[in-house]
N, C-alpha and C positions, 0 to 999 in steps of 0.2 A: 389390181382389183383394190388392194387395199388402200392406195396415194386418194383413190376417187372418190372411195366411200370416208376414209378417213375425210374430203373438202368438202363432202356433201351431208355426210352425218353424225360427222364430230364423233365415228366411231372405230376403232381401231381392232382388222380381223385377226393381228398376229399378235395379240394378248394373250400373253399364258394365263389364262383363267383359273384355274386351281392356283395353280403360285400364288394372282392376285388376291382372292379368296383368302388364301391364305397367310399371305403378308398383311392384310385387313384386320390383322388378329382374330381371325377364324381358326374352326377347329372343323375339318369337315368331316361328316357324319355317314354319309349314303354317297356314293361317284355312281353314275354310268358315263358311259363314251358312248354314245349311240351313231348313227347317220339317216340323211337326209336322203337317199339311192335317186331320186328324181329332181332333186334341187341344185342347185352351180356349184361346183365345187370347195368355193368361198365361204359357202355358208353349211355345210354336210356335217363337220366334227360339231354335235350341239353335247353338252355336257349338264346333266342332270343328278341332282343331289341334295342333301342338306347340310346346313352348316350351324355352327350354334358358338355363340358369344364365349 
């Protein structure tokens, strides 16, 4: 799904989200990996948390 999503929405579903946030200079303070059980597999692993500069 990533090539289609990247073409339509300009979003990279395979992006390492937490590493990208840290790479942008933020410090991750809280982090929770969850799951949306009824969602399609490519959107199931949400990352919720807080980051600080």
